[in-house]
C-alpha positions in Angstrom: -54.7 28.2 -55.0 -52.0 26.4 -53.1 -48.4 26.2 -54.7 -46.4 23.2 -55.0 -44.3 23.7 -51.9 -47.2 23.9 -49.5 -48.8 20.9 -51.0 -45.5 18.9 -50.7 -45.2 20.1 -47.1 -48.7 18.8 -46.1 -48.3 15.5 -47.7 -44.8 15.0 -45.9 -46.3 15.9 -42.5 -49.2 13.5 -43.0 -46.7 10.7 -44.1 -44.2 11.4 -41.2 -47.1 11.2 -38.6 -48.1 7.6 -39.9 -44.5 6.2 -40.1 -43.3 7.7 -36.9 -45.2 5.1 -34.9 -42.8 2.4 -35.8 -39.8 4.2 -34.3 -38.5 4.4 -30.7 -39.4 7.3 -28.4 -36.0 8.8 -28.8 -35.8 8.3 -32.6 -39.4 9.8 -33.0 -38.3 12.9 -30.9 -35.2 13.5 -32.8 -36.9 13.0 -36.2 -39.9 15.2 -35.2 -37.6 18.0 -34.1 -35.7 17.8 -37.4 -38.8 17.7 -39.5 -40.5 20.5 -37.6 -37.5 22.8 -38.1 -37.9 21.9 -42.0 -41.6 22.5 -41.9 -41.2 25.8 -40.2 -38.8 26.9 -42.9 -41.0 25.7 -45.6 -44.1 27.3 -44.0 -42.3 30.7 -44.0 -41.4 30.2 -47.5 -44.9 29.2 -48.4 -46.4 32.1 -46.5 -44.2 34.4 -48.5 -45.2 32.9 -51.9 -48.9 33.0 -50.8 -48.5 36.7 -50.0 -47.0 37.4 -53.3 -49.9 35.3 -54.7 -52.4 37.3 -52.9 -51.0 40.5 -54.0 -50.9 39.3 -57.6 -54.5 38.0 -57.4 -55.6 41.2 -55.6 -54.3 43.2 -58.6 -56.7 40.9 -60.9 -59.5 41.3 -58.3 -59.8 37.6 -57.7 -60.3 36.1 -54.3 -57.5 34.2 -52.6 -58.4 30.7 -51.1 -56.5 30.6 -47.5 -58.1 27.1 -46.4 -54.9 24.9 -47.3 -52.6 27.1 -45.3 -55.0 26.8 -42.3 -55.1 23.1 -42.7 -51.2 23.0 -42.7 -51.1 25.1 -39.6 -53.5 22.7 -37.9 -51.4 19.7 -39.0 -48.2 21.3 -37.6 -50.0 22.0 -34.3 -51.0 18.4 -33.9 -47.5 17.2 -34.6 -46.0 19.8 -31.9 -48.5 18.4 -29.4 -47.4 14.8 -30.2 -43.7 15.8 -29.9 -44.4 17.4 -26.5 -46.2 14.3 -25.2 -43.4 12.0 -26.4 -40.8 14.2 -24.7 -42.8 14.0 -21.5 -42.9 10.2 -21.8 -39.3 10.0 -22.4 -38.4 12.2 -19.4 -40.6 10.0 -17.2 -38.8 6.8 -18.5 -35.4 8.5 -17.9 -36.2 9.2 -14.3 -36.9 5.5 -13.7 -33.8 4.3 -15.6 -31.0 2.8 -13.5 -27.7 4.6 -13.4 -24.2 2.9 -14.3 -21.1 4.7 -13.5 -17.5 3.0 -14.4 -14.5 4.8 -12.9 -11.2 4.3 -11.2 -13.4 3.6 -8.0 -15.0 0.6 -9.5 -18.4 -0.1 -11.2 -21.3 1.6 -9.5 -25.1 0.6 -10.3 -27.6 2.8 -8.7 -31.5 2.9 -9.0 -33.1 6.0 -10.3 -34.0 7.2 -6.7 -30.6 6.3 -5.2 -32.3 4.1 -2.7 -30.4 0.9 -4.1 -26.8 0.8 -5.0 -24.2 -1.8 -5.7 -20.5 -0.9 -5.9 -18.2 -3.7 -7.4 -14.4 -3.1 -6.4 -11.4 -5.3 -6.2 -7.6 -5.3 -6.0 -4.7 -7.9 -6.5 -1.2 -7.8 -4.9 1.5 -9.7 -6.4 4.5 -10.0 -4.0 8.1 -11.2 -4.0 10.0 -12.0 -0.8 13.8 -12.4 -0.9 16.2 -13.2 1.9 19.8 -12.0 2.0 21.1 -15.2 3.9 19.3 -17.8 1.7 18.5 -19.9 4.8 17.2 -23.5 4.6 13.7 -24.2 3.8 13.1 -25.6 7.3 13.5 -22.1 8.9 10.6 -20.6 6.8 12.9 -18.2 5.1 12.9 -18.9 1.4 12.8 -16.7 -1.7 9.4 -16.8 -3.3 6.7 -15.0 -5.5 3.2 -15.0 -4.3 -0.2 -13.6 -4.8 -0.6 -12.0 -1.3 -4.2 -10.9 -1.9 -6.7 -11.1 -4.6 -10.0 -9.7 -3.3 -13.4 -8.6 -4.6 -15.7 -6.3 -2.8 -19.4 -6.0 -3.1 -20.7 -2.9 -1.4 -24.4 -2.2 -1.6 -27.3 -0.1 -0.2 -30.8 -1.4 0.4 -33.7 0.8 1.2 -31.4 3.9 1.4 -30.5 3.2 5.2 -29.2 -0.4 5.0 -25.7 -1.0 3.8 -23.9 -4.3 3.2 -20.5 -5.7 2.3 -19.3 -9.1 1.0 -15.6 -9.4 0.3 -14.2 -12.8 -0.7 -10.4 -13.2 -1.1 -8.5 -15.7 -3.3 -4.9 -14.9 -2.3 -2.4 -17.6 -1.3 -4.3 -20.2 -3.1 -7.2 -20.1 -0.8 -10.8 -18.9 -0.8 -11.5 -17.0 2.4 -14.4 -14.6 3.4 -13.1 -11.4 4.9 -16.2 -9.4 5.2 -19.9 -10.2 5.2 -21.9 -7.6 7.2 -25.0 -5.5 7.1 -25.3 -2.1 8.8 -28.4 -0.2 9.7 -27.7 3.6 9.8 -30.8 5.5 10.3 -29.0 7.8 12.6 -25.3 8.9 12.0 -24.5 8.9 15.8 -25.7 5.5 16.3 -25.5 2.7 13.5 -25.9 -1.0 14.3 -23.7 -3.4 12.3 -23.7 -7.2 12.4 -21.7 -10.1 10.7 -18.2 -10.6 10.0 -15.8 -7.5 10.0 -12.8 -6.0 11.7 -12.8 -5.8 15.3 -12.3 -2.0 16.4 -8.9 -2.4 17.9 -5.7 -2.1 15.8 -5.4 1.2 13.8 -3.1 -0.3 11.2 -5.5 -3.2 10.6 -8.3 -0.5 10.0 -6.1 0.9 7.2 -7.1 -0.9 4.0 -4.5 -3.2 2.5 -4.3 -1.1 -0.5 -3.3 2.0 1.5 -0.6 0.4 3.7 2.7 2.2 3.9 4.7 -1.0 4.3 4.0 -4.3 2.6 3.6 -6.2 5.9 2.0 -4.7 9.0 3.9 -4.2 12.3 4.0 -6.5 15.4 1.1 -4.7 17.2 -1.4 -5.9 14.4 -0.5 -9.4 15.2 -1.4 -9.2 18.8 -4.7 -7.4 18.0 -7.7 -9.4 16.6 -8.4 -9.2 12.9 -11.9 -10.1 11.5 -14.5 -11.6 13.9 -18.2 -12.2 13.9 -20.6 -10.3 16.1 -22.6 -7.0 16.6 -21.3 -3.4 16.8 -22.8 -0.1 17.7 -20.8 2.7 16.1 -21.3 6.4 15.3 -19.7 9.6 14.5 -20.2 13.0 16.3 -19.4 16.2 14.2 -17.2 19.1 15.1 -19.5 21.9 16.4 -21.0 23.9 13.4 -20.4 20.8 11.1 -22.5 17.8 10.0 -21.1 14.3 10.4 -21.1 11.9 7.5 -22.0 8.3 7.8 -19.5 5.5 6.6 -20.2 1.8 6.8 -17.1 1.3 8.8 -15.2 4.1 10.5 -12.8 5.9 8.4 -11.5 8.4 10.9 -12.6 11.6 9.4 -14.9 13.0 12.1 -14.4 15.0 15.3 -15.2 12.0 17.5 -15.9 8.5 16.5 -16.7 5.4 18.7 -17.3 1.8 18.3 -18.3 -0.9 20.8 -19.3 -4.5 20.0 -19.6 -7.9 21.2 -18.0 -10.8 19.2 -17.2 -14.5 19.4 -13.5 -13.6 20.3 -10.3 -14.4 18.4 -6.7 -15.1 19.7 -3.6 -13.2 18.7 -2.8 -13.5 15.0 -5.7 -15.9 14.5 -6.4 -16.5 10.7 -9.4 -14.8 9.3 -11.1 -18.2 8.2 -10.8 -19.5 11.7 -13.0 -16.7 13.1 -16.0 -18.4 11.5 -15.9 -21.3 14.1 -16.4 -20.4 17.7 -15.1 -22.8 20.2 -16.8 -21.8 23.5 -19.8 -20.0 25.0 -18.0 -16.9 26.3 -17.8 -13.8 24.1 -15.4 -10.9 23.7 -16.1 -7.1 24.0 -14.2 -4.7 22.0 -14.3 -0.9 21.7 -12.5 2.0 20.5 -12.8 5.8 20.9 -11.1 8.0 18.3 -10.8 11.9 18.0 -9.5 14.7 15.9 -9.3 17.3 18.7 -8.0 20.1 16.3 -10.2 19.4 13.4 -11.1 22.4 11.3 -8.5 24.5 13.3 -6.8 25.4 10.2 -3.5 24.7 11.9 -0.8 22.0 11.4 -2.5 19.8 14.1 -5.8 19.5 12.0 -4.6 16.2 10.9 -3.8 14.8 14.4 -5.9 11.8 15.4 -5.7 10.2 18.9 -7.5 7.1 20.2 -7.5 4.2 22.4 -8.9 0.8 22.0 -9.2 -2.5 23.9 -10.8 -6.0 24.4 -11.9 -8.0 27.3 -13.0 -11.7 27.3 -12.8 -15.0 29.0 -11.9 -17.7 26.4 -12.1 -21.4 27.4 -9.2 -23.4 26.1 -8.9 -21.7 22.8 -6.1 -22.8 20.7 -3.0 -20.6 20.3 -1.6 -19.4 17.1 2.1 -18.9 16.2 3.4 -15.3 15.7 5.5 -14.5 12.7 8.2 -12.0 11.7 8.1 -9.5 9.1 9.4 -12.1 6.7 6.5 -14.4 7.7 8.5 -17.0 9.5 7.3 -18.4 12.7 9.1 -16.8 15.7 6.8 -17.7 18.5 5.4 -21.4 18.5 3.5 -22.8 21.3 3.9 -26.3 22.6 1.2 -28.9 22.3 -1.7 -28.6 24.9 -1.1 -24.9 25.2 -4.3 -22.9 25.2 -5.7 -19.5 26.3 -8.1 -20.0 29.1 -9.4 -17.3 31.5 -9.3 -13.6 31.5 -7.8 -12.0 28.5 -7.6 -8.3 27.7 -5.9 -5.9 25.3 -5.0 -2.2 25.8 -4.2 -0.4 22.6 -3.4 3.4 22.5 -2.9 4.8 18.9 -2.4 7.9 17.0 -1.5 9.5 13.6 -0.6 12.7 12.4 -0.7 13.9 8.7 0.3 17.4 7.5 0.8 18.2 4.1 3.7 16.0 2.7 4.6 14.3 6.1 2.8 11.3 7.7 3.3 9.7 11.1 1.7 6.8 12.7 2.2 5.2 16.0 0.6 2.2 18.3 1.3 0.5 21.5 -0.3 -2.7 22.6 -0.4 -4.9 25.8 -2.1 -8.3 25.3 -2.7 -10.1 28.5 -3.9 -13.7 28.5 -3.9 -16.8 30.8 -2.0 -19.7 29.2 -3.3 -23.2 30.4 -2.3 -26.7 30.1 -5.4 -29.0 30.8 -3.4 -32.0 31.5 -1.2 -30.4 34.1 -4.1 -28.1 35.2 -1.4 -25.3 35.4 -1.8 -21.6 34.5 0.7 -18.9 33.5 -0.2 -15.2 33.1 1.4 -13.9 29.9 1.7 -10.2 29.3 3.0 -9.6 25.8 3.7 -6.1 24.4 4.3 -4.7 20.9 4.8 -1.1 19.6 5.6 0.5 16.3 6.3 3.9 14.9 6.5 5.0 11.3 7.1 8.1 9.4 6.6 8.8 5.7 7.2 11.7 3.1 5.8 12.4 -0.2 8.8 13.4 -2.4 6.5 14.8 -5.2 4.5 17.2 -3.1 1.2 15.4 -2.7 -0.9 15.5 0.6 0.2 12.5 2.8 -2.7 10.5 4.1 -4.0 7.5 6.2 -6.2 6.8 3.1 -5.2 6.4 -0.6 -2.6 8.8 -1.9 -3.8 10.9 -5.0 -1.0 11.5 -7.4 -0.9 15.2 -8.6 0.1 13.9 -12.0 -0.3 10.4 -13.2 2.7 8.6 -14.7 3.1 9.6 -18.3 6.7 9.8 -19.7 5.7 11.5 -22.9 4.4 14.5 -20.8 7.3 14.3 -18.3 5.2 13.3 -15.4 6.2 10.4 -13.1 3.4 9.9 -10.7 3.8 10.1 -6.9 6.8 9.0 -4.8 6.8 8.2 -1.0 9.6 7.3 1.2 9.0 5.7 4.6 10.9 4.3 7.7 9.5 2.2 10.6 10.8 0.8 13.9 8.7 -2.0 15.3 9.2 -4.2 18.5 7.7 -7.5 20.1 8.4 -8.7 23.7 7.2 -12.2 24.9 6.6 -12.5 28.6 9.1 -14.7 30.2 6.4 -16.6 32.0 5.9 -18.2 28.5 9.1 -20.1 28.7 9.0 -21.0 32.5 8.8 -24.8 33.6 5.5 -25.4 34.9 5.9 -29.1 35.1 8.2 -31.0 37.3 12.0 -31.6 37.1 11.4 -35.0 35.9 8.9 -34.1 33.3 9.5 -30.5 32.4 6.8 -28.4 30.4 6.8 -24.8 29.3 4.2 -23.2 26.9 7.1 -22.3 24.4 10.6 -23.2 24.1 13.4 -20.7 23.6 15.0 -23.2 21.2 12.3 -22.4 18.6 10.5 -19.3 20.0 12.1 -15.8 20.4 11.7 -13.5 23.6 12.4 -10.4 21.7 12.2 -9.1 18.1 13.3 -5.6 16.9 12.7 -4.6 13.3 13.5 -1.7 11.3 12.4 -1.0 7.7 12.9 1.4 5.0 10.4 1.7 2.1 9.8 3.4 -1.3 6.2 3.5 -2.8 5.5 4.6 -6.2 1.9 5.7 -7.2 1.7 5.6 -11.0 -1.9 6.5 -10.9 -5.0 6.0 -8.7 -5.1 2.5 -9.7 -1.4 1.1 -10.0 1.0 1.1 -6.8 4.8 -0.3 -6.8 6.3 -1.0 -3.4 9.7 -1.9 -2.2 10.8 -2.5 1.3 13.9 -3.5 3.0 13.3 -4.9 6.6 15.9 -6.2 9.1 15.0 -8.0 12.2 17.2 -8.8 15.3 16.1 -11.6 17.6 16.7 -12.6 21.2 16.4 -16.3 21.5 14.6 -18.5 19.1 17.5 -21.0 18.1 19.0 -24.3 19.3 20.6 -24.2 22.6 18.5 -21.1 23.5 20.8 -18.9 21.5 19.7 -16.0 19.2 18.1 -16.7 15.9 20.0 -15.5 12.9 19.1 -11.7 12.0 16.4 -11.6 9.3 17.2 -9.6 6.3 14.4 -9.3 3.8 13.6 -7.4 0.6 9.8 -7.4 -0.2 8.3 -5.9 -3.4 4.8 -5.6 -4.5 2.8 -4.7 -7.6 -0.8 -3.7 -6.8 -3.6 -2.9 -9.0 -6.9 -1.7 -7.6 -10.1 -0.4 -9.0 
């Protein structure tokens, strides 16, 4: 005879098996596990009672009926098998489910096998520019607030070995496409990139805008090309005994890295949006070789990077673009009908060194081009040069870096932590070839490619900066930059010294 507890247990198991079909897999699994635990406890209790009943009946010489207990055990076995089947199905479904991760590095969506990935990132920079002399608006120097950059970046992976990036920018009240490329990376030592991206020339331009030490880049970056459209072969060679890691664009973390590509060709300081329109049939070759010769040495020189880059091309009557000062006022303005036509090349040695709290970066550039006036059919060889050297120091002890600075402690006044603080100083210089200002016309009809009344021959800038990293996503910057000019004012006199204070609030994710 079966007691009441065993009978209730059997009825509950049968009812649970019928109603569980309406639940989701996860709910069924959780409910089954809970119910099994209850059933096991009740089964033990029922077995104990049955044993007592057997003993009692044995004393009365009456047979004990064990069939109900056997039925209950069979039912429990069926439920256990169903639970195991559902668990396997749920595990298989979980393996196929996409992965979503939200962190300070953006939003990452991945397929279950990691072959497909989409990373959504972005940043915004709100700037202010103030000038000590309050010059009239006609000079280009006027106090202002502006959105310097507001950029979204969509990085992705297709079929595991194909990466892409699309990066529109909305800063300055414009919509511009900065990056749009695809990169085939079946071999780390040789990847092929195609589309619109940075030419492999300026080291400071390769530093992401969010990681800049100063708000405005130095003069060498103006004479170097920015984004351009073309094809590029690039790769990394690991230090002996180590394995190289692929990156969609070089990040200068390997023993030897190289880039060589063919591009439409862009002129000095040409706007990013104008790179989308080529104006002649000739193309430009650009290349860079960069190395960390003391990588993994364990010495202070482990963070030393040395490189050289350059371009060569033959543009045909390409329009020339004005060069600007740190304060973004035009300091070299070419006269009408002036173009770049003929052989052009750039030579660009570069270096950085980061060791613990100290960072140093330096670049030197020669930009040579043929200035041409089609109406006069006259040429002038222009060899401009620029260089800069900056040093930075982390006051709060963080490791200095070419890349993002990671605060040891985020800003939290309640906990007595104030984020990371960095001090920086820079010297930058620009020299314009004197042939730019020579008269190539006649005495009666003089013509020069630029006039000393509105274009400088030389600019020397020094800057001091303070950067505050509140956390991985928020950065405040303040710079003071002073520039001395030679030429550039009426009567071929020197332009007024530019004294500017820049500040920036940057948020990035």
